[in-house]
C-alpha positions, 0 to 999 in steps of 0.5 A, spaced: 386 092 538 390 094 532 392 089 527 399 087 526 403 083 521 407 078 524 412 075 520 414 069 525 407 066 526 407 065 518 408 057 517 415 056 514 414 051 509 422 050 508 426 050 515 421 046 518 422 041 513 427 037 510 432 040 505 437 036 501 441 036 495 445 030 494 442 025 499 443 018 499 438 013 496 436 010 503 434 017 504 430 018 498 427 011 499 424 014 506 422 021 503 414 023 505 410 028 501 412 033 506 419 033 504 422 038 499 428 039 495 431 045 493 430 046 486 422 046 488 423 050 494 426 056 490 422 055 484 417 061 485 417 067 489 412 064 494 416 058 496 422 062 497 418 068 501 417 062 506 424 060 506 426 067 508 421 067 513 424 061 516 430 066 517 426 071 520 423 067 525 429 065 528 430 072 530 424 072 535 427 066 539 429 067 546 436 066 545 436 071 539 433 078 539 427 076 544 432 076 550 439 074 550 442 079 545 439 085 547 439 084 554 445 081 556 450 081 551 449 088 550 449 090 557 453 093 561 455 100 559 456 106 563 449 107 563 446 100 562 446 095 567 444 087 568 440 087 575 444 083 580 445 083 587 451 083 592 451 076 592 450 074 585 454 079 582 459 073 579 454 068 577 456 065 571 449 065 568 446 072 565 449 076 570 456 074 569 455 076 561 453 083 563 458 084 569 464 081 564 465 075 568 463 069 563 467 063 563 467 058 557 463 054 562 457 059 562 451 055 560 448 061 557 453 063 552 452 057 547 445 058 546 446 065 542 452 062 538 448 056 536 442 060 534 446 065 530 449 060 526 443 056 525 440 063 522 447 063 517 445 056 515 439 058 513 441 065 509 447 061 506 441 056 503 437 062 500 443 066 498 446 059 494 439 057 491 436 063 489 441 065 483 440 058 480 433 058 480 429 057 474 425 063 475 431 067 474 431 065 467 424 066 465 420 072 462 416 073 469 420 080 470 416 081 477 417 074 479 425 075 478 424 082 482 421 079 487 426 073 487 432 078 488 429 082 493 429 076 498 436 075 496 438 081 498 434 081 504 438 074 506 445 077 504 443 083 510 440 078 515 447 074 514 450 080 515 447 082 521 448 075 524 456 076 523 456 082 526 453 080 532 458 074 532 464 079 531 462 084 536 460 079 541 466 074 540 471 077 535 474 072 531 469 067 529 468 061 523 466 065 517 461 060 513 458 063 507 456 056 504 451 051 506 453 045 510 456 040 505 453 033 505 461 030 505 463 034 511 468 038 507 466 045 511 463 042 518 469 044 522 472 051 520 477 055 524 476 062 525 477 068 520 480 075 522 474 079 524 476 085 519 476 080 514 469 078 516 466 085 516 469 087 510 466 081 506 459 083 510 460 090 507 461 087 500 455 083 501 451 089 503 453 093 497 450 088 493 444 087 497 442 094 496 442 093 489 436 089 490 432 091 496 427 097 495 426 103 500 421 101 505 416 105 501 416 101 495 417 095 499 411 089 498 411 089 505 411 096 507 413 095 514 419 095 518 419 088 520 422 087 513 429 089 511 429 095 506 434 099 503 434 104 509 436 098 513 441 095 508 445 102 508 444 104 515 447 096 517 453 097 512 454 104 516 454 101 523 459 095 520 463 100 517 464 104 524 465 098 527 471 096 523 474 103 523 474 102 530 478 099 536 477 092 539 481 086 542 485 083 538 487 075 539 494 076 536 496 081 541 491 080 546 491 088 547 485 093 543 488 095 537 484 100 531 483 096 524 487 098 519 485 104 514 480 106 518 478 112 514 476 108 508 470 105 513 469 112 515 468 114 508 463 108 507 459 110 514 458 117 511 456 116 504 451 110 506 448 115 512 448 121 507 444 117 502 439 115 507 438 122 509 438 125 502 433 120 500 428 123 504 424 116 506 426 115 513 425 121 518 424 123 525 417 122 528 416 129 532 415 126 538 420 122 541 415 119 546 410 117 540 416 113 538 416 108 544 408 109 545 407 106 538 412 100 540 408 099 547 402 099 543 405 094 537 404 099 532 410 099 526 412 105 524 409 106 517 408 114 518 415 117 519 419 110 518 424 112 524 425 105 525 429 102 519 428 095 522 424 092 527 425 084 529 417 082 529 415 079 535 408 076 537 404 078 544 405 072 548 409 069 544 416 073 544 419 079 546 421 081 553 421 089 552 416 091 557 418 085 561 425 085 562 427 092 560 423 098 561 419 100 568 418 095 573 411 093 576 409 089 582 404 084 581 397 088 581 390 087 580 389 092 575 396 091 571 396 084 572 403 079 573 409 084 575 414 085 570 422 084 572 425 090 569 432 087 570 435 092 565 437 097 570 440 105 569 444 109 574 442 116 577 448 120 573 445 118 567 438 121 570 442 128 571 446 127 564 440 130 561 438 138 561 432 139 565 429 141 558 430 135 555 424 131 553 428 124 553 430 125 560 423 121 564 423 116 558 430 114 559 430 113 566 425 110 571 426 112 578 420 109 580 416 103 579 408 101 580 407 098 586 402 092 588 396 097 587 398 100 581 401 106 584 407 110 582 413 109 588 419 113 587 425 108 589 430 111 595 435 105 593 439 108 587 441 102 584 434 100 582 433 105 577 430 102 570 430 104 563 423 108 562 421 107 554 417 101 555 411 100 560 406 095 561 401 102 562 402 104 555 401 097 552 394 095 549 388 093 553 388 086 550 395 085 553 393 087 560 387 083 560 391 077 558 397 079 564 391 079 569 390 072 568 397 070 567 400 065 571 407 066 569 411 071 565 407 074 559 411 075 553 410 082 551 410 082 543 414 089 543 418 089 537 425 090 538 428 096 534 435 095 531 436 101 528 432 108 528 434 114 524 436 118 529 442 113 530 443 114 522 443 122 523 448 121 529 453 116 525 453 121 519 455 126 524 460 122 527 463 120 520 463 127 517 467 130 523 472 124 523 473 126 516 472 133 515 471 136 522 465 139 525 463 141 518 456 145 517 453 138 515 456 135 521 453 140 526 446 140 522 445 132 523 446 133 531 442 139 531 436 135 527 437 130 533 436 135 539 431 140 536 426 134 537 428 133 544 428 140 546 421 145 546 422 150 541 423 156 545 429 153 548 432 151 541 436 158 540 440 156 546 440 148 547 440 147 540 443 152 535 448 155 540 450 149 543 452 146 537 455 152 534 460 152 540 463 146 538 469 149 534 474 143 534 474 136 532 475 133 539 469 137 542 464 135 537 466 128 537 465 128 545 458 132 543 456 126 539 459 121 544 454 125 549 448 125 544 448 117 543 447 116 550 442 121 551 438 119 544 439 111 544 440 109 551 437 102 553 437 101 546 443 096 546 447 100 542 452 104 547 456 098 549 458 097 542 459 104 541 464 104 547 468 098 545 469 101 537 471 108 541 476 104 546 472 108 552 468 102 555 472 101 561 474 108 562 466 110 561 464 105 566 469 107 571 467 114 570 460 112 571 462 109 578 465 115 580 460 120 578 455 116 582 459 116 588 460 123 588 452 124 587 450 121 594 456 125 597 454 131 594 461 133 591 462 137 585 459 137 580 453 135 584 453 140 590 446 142 588 442 135 589 436 135 594 437 131 600 429 130 599 425 129 593 419 133 593 413 130 589 406 130 587 401 127 583 397 130 578 389 131 580 391 126 586 392 120 581 397 116 584 399 113 577 400 120 574 407 123 577 407 130 576 414 131 573 414 138 572 413 139 580 420 135 582 425 138 585 430 134 582 435 140 581 434 144 587 434 143 594 428 145 598 431 143 604 427 139 610 421 142 610 413 140 609 410 143 603 402 143 602 401 138 597 407 134 596 410 128 599 418 127 600 423 121 600 430 121 601 434 123 595 442 121 593 445 126 598 440 125 604 441 117 604 443 114 610 451 112 611 449 105 611 445 106 604 451 110 601 456 105 603 451 099 600 450 103 594 458 104 593 459 097 594 454 095 589 457 100 584 464 097 585 461 090 583 458 092 577 462 090 571 467 088 575 470 083 571 473 089 567 477 090 574 481 084 572 481 084 565 480 092 563 481 090 555 476 084 555 470 086 553 469 080 548 465 073 551 469 067 551 466 061 546 462 056 550 466 049 552 461 045 549 462 049 542 470 048 543 469 041 544 465 040 538 469 043 533 474 037 532 480 042 534 478 047 529 479 053 534 480 054 541 478 060 546 483 066 546 483 073 550 486 069 556 480 065 557 
């Protein structure tokens, strides 16, 4: 088993203890040896690093990046769907979040809100205390450099947490100082999201002065913040600031003012990452996710700019909630839920030669004997980037003995280099049209996706034919879906482009056309013929599938077959259509309402400082 540095399992000496600055005499009288004042905690790099780990550790919680933020808050889009049945689409829990049906009474939405503000409080303490540390006036330059690095990491983490709050709830309280003992900043009203986004961009501009590139960072791992992610996050926030969102004042979707300024920021930050040459693409798209499943942080290509460092059996649901579904079996152990779904039209949005196609979409599962079984129900397709089959022997062995779900420990990647290339292409096109620079960035992503012999047609010619700003933008919209599907990026892209409901409605219609064989899907087969390599029922031969060809109703030696989309019975087609119409159904009533309500207990505890907006 390959060893993996895990941030979360280093004991944090600050945030598991009592921090105080102006405490009462009574409190001081009951102080124990395990309590530390902030002047002690931030007196040297070792203690400060432990305080920083206390911020990182919260990111691994179920209510943060182990489950709630990437798998519920970030779904649904036109290519990603929270699993639900016909009877529970209106569930006011996790499924209600994904289907835009959550109300203030939803008992799930308070947890990520509270966890994000808890993490922000920890960051605020570090950001406030480090500049005042006696270490900063010492002659130990190496120690000061470390302290400033940790300060920059905390600034970046706080910016990330505020981005999560803004893109999920809109205007929120903006707290940048630690909670004061006198209660003066207990109850803060909401701050306009544009002000928040502008402020955290400024924080990141400061942070990049202190945080080194990943190959110069003391950790040398994507599980810690490095300069590439600081810049990439700045670009992501800038594009969000320059995009559209639902505004409380008008209850309509509007674009932020002076949006081109923020596209310029995004372009500049992405270009600097590209020119620095530290981060690059792994030549194999599949290997990116194989490494993730094997718990191998990318220290070779540094395609991952930042990953939330989970721990096997302790946190992380990539491969359990999102990924290929496994029934419980003797070989692989306890089954996986695979509760994040995708749709048939996404499978068919890929060119047949695109190597990403069968990683993005798993139209099959592993049954209780560990055999691959093709779905005949088109509402059951999963994201294929994470799989128990690819995980370590240690995980599979533990999973065989698991009485309950076994958390995978697979890191959650918050940004890959391909995202940077596509953000640059988008920003460059918005500012200057489809220039050679914009086209080259798009080509770089596509070159990896296609075999060399297809580059002339499907990379060079495809991109060079994008002659207008609109055509190039639409190509970027499509490419971001192809490249980043299942990675909790798409919904927020569609929001900032003001395309969320439009694309979801388009997805419903495309999938309806598929099962009825209507244009542009007249070529789809009634039966999918398939075979296994070397008669191994765990090894589907993807090259032998007739996904794009109708072979009719026949018997072919060596092949098995199942009913495929147009070949479904009329009743199964109608069941699928009914399911599609329930997907994201909250938007049918409120097409603009992509934001979550604030949970009622949070409102009740706010002492009147803020209320819900957006018609909640």
